C-alpha positions in Angstrom: -37.6 47.3 -53.4 -39.7 44.5 -55.6 -40.7 48.6 -57.5 -37.0 49.4 -57.2 -35.4 46.2 -58.5 -37.7 46.3 -61.8 -36.7 50.3 -62.1 -32.9 49.2 -62.3 -33.4 46.4 -65.0 -35.2 48.2 -67.8 -32.7 51.3 -67.0 -30.6 49.4 -68.6 -27.9 50.1 -65.2 -27.6 46.4 -64.5 -25.9 45.9 -68.5 -24.0 48.7 -67.7 -23.1 47.4 -64.1 -22.0 43.8 -65.9 -19.6 45.7 -68.4 -17.3 47.0 -65.3 -17.5 42.9 -63.5 -16.1 41.7 -66.4 -13.2 44.7 -67.5 -12.7 43.5 -64.1 -12.6 40.5 -64.9 -10.2 40.5 -67.7 -8.6 42.7 -65.8 -6.9 40.0 -63.5 -6.0 38.1 -65.9 -3.7 40.6 -68.2 -1.1 39.8 -65.7 -1.6 36.0 -64.6 2.0 34.7 -63.0 1.5 38.2 -60.3 -2.1 37.5 -59.8 -1.7 34.0 -59.5 1.2 34.7 -57.0 -0.7 37.4 -55.3 -3.8 34.6 -54.8 -1.5 32.4 -53.4 -0.5 34.6 -50.9 -4.1 34.1 -49.8 -3.6 31.1 -50.4 -1.7 30.2 -47.7 -2.2 32.3 -44.9 -6.0 31.7 -45.3 -5.2 27.8 -45.0 -1.9 27.7 -42.7 -4.1 30.2 -40.5 -7.1 27.9 -40.4 -5.2 25.0 -40.1 -3.3 26.0 -37.2 -5.7 28.1 -35.6 -7.8 25.0 -35.8 -5.4 22.1 -34.1 -4.9 25.4 -31.8 -8.3 25.8 -30.5 -9.5 21.7 -30.7 -6.6 21.0 -28.9 -7.5 23.3 -25.9 -11.3 22.1 -26.4 -10.5 18.0 -26.0 -8.0 19.2 -23.1 -10.4 21.6 -21.4 -12.4 19.5 -21.1 -9.9 16.0 -20.5 -9.0 17.6 -18.0 -12.4 19.1 -15.7 -13.6 16.2 -16.5 -11.1 13.5 -15.3 -10.6 15.3 -11.5 -12.0 19.1 -10.8 -15.4 18.8 -12.8 -17.1 21.5 -14.9 -17.6 23.8 -11.8 -17.1 23.6 -8.1 -19.6 24.2 -5.2 -17.4 25.5 -1.6 -17.4 27.7 0.9 -16.7 30.9 0.0 -12.8 31.8 1.3 -12.2 27.9 0.4 -9.7 28.7 -2.6 -7.3 30.7 -1.2 -7.8 28.9 2.2 -8.4 25.3 2.4 -8.9 24.9 5.9 -11.1 21.8 7.7 -13.3 24.3 9.3 -14.0 25.7 6.5 -17.0 23.5 5.4 -20.3 23.2 5.0 -23.2 21.2 4.4 -25.3 19.5 1.2 -28.5 20.8 2.8 -31.8 19.6 1.4 -32.1 23.0 -0.3 -29.0 22.1 -1.4 -28.8 19.5 -2.7 -32.8 19.7 -4.3 -31.5 22.5 -6.2 -28.9 20.2 -7.2 -31.5 17.8 -8.9 -33.7 20.4 -9.9 -30.7 21.4 -12.7 -31.5 19.6 -16.1 -27.9 20.8 -17.3 -26.5 19.5 -13.9 -25.9 15.4 -14.8 -24.5 14.3 -11.6 -22.3 15.8 -8.7 -19.9 14.5 -6.3 -19.1 14.9 -2.1 -14.9 15.7 -1.2 -13.4 15.8 2.1 -9.6 16.6 1.5 -7.4 17.5 4.1 -3.8 16.8 5.2 -1.7 14.1 7.0 1.4 11.8 7.1 1.3 8.3 5.7 3.2 5.5 6.7 5.2 1.9 5.7 7.9 0.9 7.8 10.6 3.4 7.5 9.3 5.3 5.4 6.8 8.6 6.3 5.3 11.1 3.9 3.7 14.1 3.7 0.3 13.7 1.7 -3.3 15.6 0.4 -6.1 13.5 1.4 -9.5 13.7 -0.1 -12.1 12.0 0.7 -14.1 10.8 -1.6 -17.6 8.7 -2.8 -16.9 6.3 -5.3 -20.1 6.0 -7.0 -20.7 9.6 -7.1 -16.8 10.4 -8.0 -17.4 7.5 -10.5 -20.1 9.1 -12.6 -19.2 12.7 -12.4 -15.3 12.4 -13.0 -13.1 10.2 -14.6 -10.6 9.0 -11.5 -11.8 5.5 -11.4 -10.1 5.2 -15.6 -7.1 6.6 -13.9 -6.8 3.9 -12.0 -2.8 2.2 -12.9 -2.8 -1.0 -10.8 -5.1 -2.8 -8.4 -8.6 -1.9 -8.1 -10.8 0.9 -7.1 -11.9 2.1 -3.9 -14.9 -0.2 -2.4 -18.2 1.2 -1.1 -17.9 -2.1 1.7 -14.8 -1.8 1.9 -13.9 0.9 4.7 -10.1 0.4 5.6 -9.5 0.6 1.4 -6.3 3.7 0.0 -5.3 4.3 -3.2 -2.6 6.5 -3.6 -0.7 8.1 -6.5 1.3 6.0 -9.2 5.0 8.2 -6.8 3.9 8.1 -4.0 3.9 4.2 -4.0 7.4 3.9 -4.9 8.9 7.0 -2.5 7.1 4.3 0.2 8.7 1.5 -1.1 5.4 -0.6 -0.2 3.1 -2.3 -3.0 -0.1 -3.2 -4.0 -2.0 -5.3 -0.1 0.4 -3.5 2.3 -1.5 -2.0 5.2 -0.1 1.9 6.2 -0.6 3.8 8.4 -2.5 7.4 7.8 -2.6 10.3 11.2 -4.0 13.1 9.6 -4.5 16.0 11.8 -9.0 16.8 12.1 -11.2 19.9 12.1 -12.3 19.7 16.0 -8.6 19.7 17.0 -8.1 16.0 17.8 -5.2 14.0 16.0 -6.6 11.1 13.9 -5.2 7.8 13.2 -6.3 4.3 10.9 -4.6 1.7 9.0 -5.7 1.6 5.5 -4.6 -1.6 3.1 -3.8 -0.1 -0.2 -6.1 -1.3 -3.2 -4.4 0.1 -6.3 -2.5 3.0 -7.1 -3.7 5.6 -10.5 -2.4 8.6 -11.9 -3.5 11.7 -12.9 -0.9 12.7 -15.4 0.4 16.0 -12.7 3.9 13.9 -10.9 3.4 16.0 -7.9 -0.3 15.0 -7.6 0.6 11.7 -8.4 3.1 11.3 -5.6 1.4 13.7 -3.0 -1.9 12.4 -2.9 -4.0 9.3 -1.7 -8.0 9.1 -1.4 -10.1 7.0 0.9 -13.8 6.4 0.7 -16.2 9.7 1.7 -17.7 8.1 5.3 -13.9 7.2 6.4 -12.8 10.2 5.3 -15.5 12.0 7.0 -14.4 9.8 10.8 -10.8 10.3 10.2 -10.6 13.8 10.1 -14.1 14.6 12.3 -15.8 16.5 9.8 -19.4 15.3 11.3 -21.2 15.2 8.0 -19.6 19.3 6.8 -17.5 18.5 3.3 -15.0 20.9 1.9 -16.2 20.4 -2.4 -18.7 19.6 -4.9 -17.8 18.6 -8.5 -20.6 19.5 -10.5 -20.4 17.7 -14.2 -22.3 18.9 -16.2 -24.6 18.1 -19.7 -23.8 20.9 -22.1 -20.3 22.9 -21.2 -21.2 25.6 -22.9 -24.2 26.8 -20.3 -21.1 27.0 -16.9 -21.7 30.6 -17.3 -25.8 30.5 -17.0 -25.6 27.2 -14.6 -23.2 28.9 -12.2 -25.1 32.0 -11.9 -28.1 30.2 -11.7 -26.8 28.0 -8.5 -25.0 31.6 -6.6 -28.6 33.2 -7.2 -30.4 30.8 -5.8 -28.4 29.4 -3.4 -30.4 30.5 0.6 -26.7 30.7 2.6 -24.8 32.8 0.9 -21.3 31.4 1.8 -21.6 28.7 -0.4 -20.7 29.7 -4.0 -20.8 28.2 -7.3 -16.8 28.7 -9.0 -16.0 27.7 -12.3 -12.9 25.6 -13.7 -11.0 29.1 -15.0 -10.4 29.7 -10.8 -10.5 26.6 -9.7 -7.6 25.4 -12.2 -6.3 29.2 -13.7 -2.4 27.2 -14.3 -5.0 25.9 -17.1 -6.3 28.7 -18.5 -3.1 31.1 -18.6 -0.3 28.6 -20.1 -3.7 28.4 -22.8 -3.7 32.1 -22.8 -0.1 31.8 -23.4 0.5 29.7 -25.7 -3.1 31.3 -27.9 -0.7 34.4 -27.9 1.7 32.0 -30.4 -0.7 31.3 -32.3 -2.3 35.3 -32.9 1.2 36.0 -33.5 2.0 33.8 -36.2 -1.4 34.3 -37.5 -0.3 38.3 -37.1 2.4 37.8 -39.6 0.4 36.5 -42.0 -1.8 39.1 -42.1 1.0 41.6 -42.9 2.2 39.6 -45.8 -1.5 39.4 -47.3 -1.8 43.2 -46.7 1.8 43.5 -49.1 0.9 41.2 -51.6 -2.7 42.8 -51.9 -0.5 46.2 -51.7 2.2 45.1 -53.8 -0.3 44.2 -56.8 -2.8 46.7 -56.9 0.2 49.9 -56.9 2.0 47.3 -60.3 -0.9 47.6 -61.9 -2.3 50.7 -60.9 1.2 52.7 -61.9 1.2 50.0 -65.3 -1.9 51.3 -66.4 -1.8 54.8 -66.0 -1.6 55.8 -69.4 -4.9 53.6 -69.8 -6.5 55.7 -67.0 -5.8 59.0 -68.3 -7.2 58.2 -71.5 -10.3 57.1 -69.5 -10.7 59.7 -67.5 -10.4 61.6 -70.6 -13.6 60.1 -72.5 -15.6 60.8 -69.6 -15.3 58.4 -67.2 -15.3 59.5 -63.4 -12.5 58.4 -61.1 -14.9 56.6 -58.7 -14.9 54.4 -60.7 -12.2 53.6 -62.4 -11.6 52.6 -58.7 -14.7 50.3 -58.1 -13.1 48.6 -61.4 -9.8 48.6 -59.5 -11.5 47.8 -56.0 -13.3 44.7 -57.7 -10.2 43.3 -59.3 -8.5 43.1 -55.5 -12.1 41.8 -54.7 -10.9 39.0 -57.1 -8.3 37.9 -56.0 -9.2 38.0 -52.5 -12.7 35.4 -52.8 -9.8 33.5 -54.6 -8.3 33.2 -52.7 -9.9 32.4 -49.5 -12.5 30.0 -51.0 -9.6 27.9 -52.6 -7.8 27.9 -49.1 -11.1 28.0 -47.0 -11.6 25.1 -48.5 -8.7 22.7 -48.9 -8.6 23.6 -45.2 -12.0 22.0 -44.3 -10.7 19.2 -45.6 -8.0 18.3 -44.2 -8.6 19.5 -41.3 -12.0 17.2 -41.2 -9.0 14.8 -42.1 -7.7 15.1 -39.0 -11.2 16.0 -36.6 -11.2 12.6 -37.4 -7.7 11.0 -37.2 -5.7 12.6 -34.4 -1.8 13.3 -34.6 -0.5 11.5 -31.6 2.3 12.0 -30.0 4.6 9.6 -28.5 8.2 9.0 -27.2 9.5 11.6 -25.3 7.3 14.6 -26.2 4.6 12.4 -24.7 6.0 12.0 -21.7 5.8 16.0 -21.5 2.9 16.3 -22.7 1.5 13.7 -20.1 3.7 15.1 -17.2 2.0 18.4 -17.3 -1.2 16.6 -17.8 -2.2 17.4 -21.3 -3.3 14.6 -23.9 -0.5 13.5 -26.2 -2.5 13.8 -29.4 -3.5 16.9 -31.4 -6.3 17.7 -31.7 -8.7 19.7 -34.6 -11.8 21.3 -34.4 -14.3 22.3 -37.7 -16.6 25.3 -35.9 -17.4 27.0 -38.7 -17.0 30.7 -36.5 -13.5 30.1 -37.4 -13.3 29.8 -41.3 -15.4 32.8 -40.5 -14.0 34.8 -38.4 -10.3 33.8 -40.6 -11.6 35.4 -44.1 -13.5 38.4 -42.1 -9.9 38.8 -40.6 -8.4 38.2 -44.1 -11.0 40.4 -46.5 -10.7 43.8 -43.6 -7.1 44.3 -43.5 -6.6 43.2 -47.9 -8.7 46.5 -47.7 -6.9 48.2 -45.2 -4.1 47.9 -47.8 -6.0 49.0 -50.7 -5.9 52.6 -49.2 -3.7 54.1 -50.8 -3.9 52.8 -54.4 -7.2 53.8 -53.8 -6.2 57.8 -52.6 -3.6 57.7 -55.6 -6.6 56.8 -58.1 -9.0 59.6 -57.0 -6.6 61.8 -57.3 -5.2 60.8 -60.7 -6.1 63.1 -63.8 -6.6 63.4 -67.3 -3.2 64.8 -68.3 -1.0 63.3 -66.3 -2.0 59.8 -66.7 -1.9 60.6 -70.6 1.7 62.2 -70.1 3.0 59.1 -67.1 6.3 57.7 -68.7 
């Protein structure tokens, strides 16, 4: 390798190559207005692509983390088939082997057991059907952000077995207030009908109007008694230290559980609506990105074709003097490469500074738009990403699409003959 490098420099070829590079650099400034416009087209394409994709991907990442940490968990452990058929009897026990499996995994930060069911909640003359969730107060506080979503009153108290917290809209529909006593009637797993009185301790809002209007939470042990679960549960919500290891942790749990009826399910399957809404929104970003790439491609194609047409006689004379078509092709290719690199480097540099500022200062939405965002469970803000892969992928895309647009001009250069070039008018 070193010998080849020494021979290359001793032969003097490097001086000739530097001469062609200098020639290509000077050529792009022969018509500096056209070159500047082309560089600006690439610059704005890179800038807009990076900033817009950064806003999309950053907002997706923050909202996904917010949603799964607020209630769902990074993944859940359920009985096989419970997700499609959430019956009371489709339950399992937290066996010592499963507990050891969860406690021994270094990536699992915490987990919370849950019992879920349905029933009727009554206050005076008002009765509403509700989704009833039994949670372990201490574990839930470590695993999700439900405790932080309390809007009035207090969170569940492990020492108050008759305490209940209800959705913010549910308490309005019941026409009740904090401290009122309500009655919950719910069918148990053994076929019996359970009923208990509860005192409203607080209200919460998880960002979904349907959930806030039709759900209530009680202590896990109380739910076990009310729903006749006898120590069984329906869900274990899991929080991870590193969100990037969801797949590997899920595979680890599924591979090592002794009871194959118990499965670990990632959040994408628990919340398919969230994933689908993000994928749908992502399509709009990709369409804009594609249109910007088309603009870049036509900008490069136009610049190169005009440059070639202006220099047909010059190319013809160079060919007559013994310069090969491939050498002309290399010169024009270098010109295109310089334009691309200048546009990409400046575009990425400005985009990085903008993204860095907005990464530390997210754009918050207010008014009706904020309420609309919260209604669908999203944070009312735009967040930005600084992932290096974002810049690399967009830069490579611009390079590839620009070089593809160079194919036709390259074909014209290769087919050019000295006499035709000299006679070209």
